[in-house]
N, C-alpha and C positions, 0 to 999 in steps of 0.2 A: 479500634480505628474508626474514625467518623467518615461520613459520606464524602466530604471534601478531600480528605487524605486518600481515600480509595480512588476517587476520580483522578487525583494528581498522580498517584502511583501508576495506575493503569495507563494513563495518557503517556507518561514518561517512558514506560516500558515499550509501548507500541511505537512511539515516535523515535526511540533509539534504534529500533529494528529497521525503520524506514530511512534513516540517515545513511547516505553513502557518499563517497567521493564522486566527482565528475568522471574520473577514469573508470571506476567500477560501474557507474551507470552506463557509460558508453559501451563498455565491454558486454554488460548484460543485454543491452539493446542489440548489439552486433550478434550475439549468440542467438537471441530470439529471432532476429531476421534470418540468420543462417538456417534455423530449424523450419521456420514458416515460409521462407522463400529460398529453397535450396538452389535455385538457378542463379542467384546472386552470389558472386564471389566474395570471399571473406573481406578483402580490402574495401570493396565497394560498400558492403554492409556496414563496416566500421565507419566509413566516411558519412554514410547516411545517418547512422546512429548519432554521430557527433553533432548533427544538425537539428535533432529533435529538441524542441524547447523543454526546459525543466518545468515541472509542475510546481507552482508556488506552495510554500509551506502552509499557507492559509487554507489551501484546499485539503491537504493531508490532515491538518488540524480539524477541519470541519468533519471529515469522515471519522476520525478518531473520537471526536466529541459525540457523534451519533452512535458510535459503538458503545462508548461508556454509558451514555444515556440508556441504551437498550439493556445493557447488563444490569444497571441499577433498577430498571423496571421489572426485570425478570428473575434475578438471582437474589436470594436472601443476603442481607448485609454480612451476616456472620460467615457465610461461605466466601463472599468476596474478600472479606478481611483475611481469611485463611489463604486465599489465592494471592493476596498481596504480600505474604511473607516472601522476602526477597531471596528466592533460590532460582537456580537455572531452570529447574523443572517447572516452576510456576511461571517464569518468564516465557518459557517455551509453550506452556499451556495457553497463556494469554495470547501469545502471537498466533497460535493455531486457531483459537476461537475467533480472533480478529480476521484471519484469512477466510474462515468459514462465513463470517458475517459479510465480508466484502464480496463473496461469491453468491450471496443471496440474490434472489430476483429483485427485491426491493433496492438493494445497493447497486446492482448492475444498471438498473434504470437511473438511479441517482448519479452514478459515476458518468454515465453517458450524457446526462443533462448538464452536469457540472463541467465536464470536459468540452462539450460542445459549446457551452457559453464561454468558456475560457478561450477556446480556439477562435470564436467570433470576436471576442474582445481584443485578442492579440493580433489577429491578421485580417479579420473580416471574412475568413474562409473556414468552413466547417472541416476541411481536410486536416487542419492542425489538431482539432479536437479528436478526430479519429486516430491520428497518430499518437496522441497522448493516451488515448484509451488503450491502444495496442501496447504502449509502453507500460502502463499500469498492469495489465494482465501479465506481462513478462516479469515485472517486479514482484507481483504476488507469487508467481511460480518460483522465483528465486527464493523468496522468503520461506516457502514451504521446504525447499531444499536445504536451507540453512538451519532448520530446526533440528535439534538433537533427537535421536530415536528414543522413544519412550517404551 
């Protein structure tokens, strides 16, 4: 498997894990708010969750590309090719490594910068970027919960 095929496969696996319906996204945000803001009743949390703007796919794509770039810099191609054998275990491993990458100090800073810039672009207010950052943290936590036990 060549570098481009590895890049494409890993990107597709990660992006497939990030794709959700609007209903699932709103539900996840509502649950997150319920845990982090226990004084807010469930109905109100659901209403607030439905108002949080979606993160454009281009932002997710940027982060996934950064992840794949880092893997290609640090992991031998033969090991990546083996990891690209399409099994549920390998997809789960790639997803877990992505979550770990996203939780790195480098990416926490990058995420904050990207979401802040996005919030400023969309509304001229940094609060939107902060809300989006909170959403992403919830999304990553849900992704961890969706991974099969190994």
